[in-house]
C-alpha positions in Angstrom: -93.6 -4.9 18.4 -95.7 -4.8 21.6 -99.4 -4.3 21.8 -101.8 -4.1 24.8 -105.2 -5.7 24.8 -107.7 -6.3 27.5 -108.6 -10.0 27.6 -111.1 -12.3 29.4 -109.7 -15.6 30.6 -112.5 -18.3 30.4 -110.5 -21.0 32.2 -108.6 -22.3 29.3 -108.4 -19.6 26.6 -107.6 -15.8 26.6 -110.2 -14.0 24.6 -109.2 -10.5 23.5 -111.6 -7.6 23.7 -110.4 -6.3 20.3 -109.1 -8.0 17.2 -105.5 -9.1 17.4 -103.6 -9.0 14.1 -101.2 -12.0 14.4 -100.2 -14.6 11.9 -102.1 -17.9 12.6 -99.7 -20.5 14.0 -97.0 -18.0 14.9 -95.8 -18.2 18.5 -96.1 -15.0 20.6 -95.5 -14.2 24.3 -98.1 -12.6 26.5 -97.6 -10.9 29.9 -100.6 -11.2 32.2 -101.3 -8.5 34.7 -104.4 -8.0 36.9 -106.1 -4.7 36.9 -105.8 -2.7 40.1 -109.5 -2.8 40.7 -109.4 -6.6 40.7 -106.5 -6.9 43.1 -106.3 -6.3 46.9 -104.4 -3.1 47.0 -104.2 -3.0 50.8 -102.2 -6.3 50.8 -99.5 -4.7 48.6 -96.3 -4.3 50.7 -95.9 -0.7 49.4 -99.5 0.3 50.4 -98.6 1.3 53.9 -94.9 2.0 53.5 -95.2 5.2 55.6 -95.8 3.0 58.7 -92.2 1.9 58.4 -90.8 5.4 58.8 -89.1 6.3 62.1 -87.7 9.4 63.6 -83.9 9.5 63.0 -83.4 12.8 64.8 -81.5 14.1 61.8 -83.2 17.4 60.8 -81.5 17.8 57.4 -81.7 14.1 56.2 -83.9 14.9 53.2 -81.5 17.6 52.0 -78.2 15.9 52.8 -79.1 12.3 52.1 -76.0 11.8 50.0 -73.9 12.9 52.9 -75.5 10.5 55.3 -75.7 7.5 52.9 -72.5 7.9 50.9 -70.2 10.2 53.0 -70.2 12.9 50.3 -69.6 16.5 51.5 -72.7 18.3 52.7 -74.5 20.5 50.1 -74.7 23.4 52.4 -73.8 24.2 56.0 -76.8 24.3 58.3 -77.2 26.1 61.6 -78.6 23.7 64.1 
């Protein structure tokens, strides 16, 4: 069973914001994530992914991506 709790880390101990109903002495696993407001979003590689886009000159690329990527037949015939 998985539960989510906000916690405060005091330098040595995670202190949950709400009660945690666990058996004392029982091992558990926690996954630590940092809230978005505390992280530097602009340094995320996906933040400015549109800057990597380039002009391919292929006018129907969005519609016919399977054709160009995998060689499948075109979905429809386009007049250029």
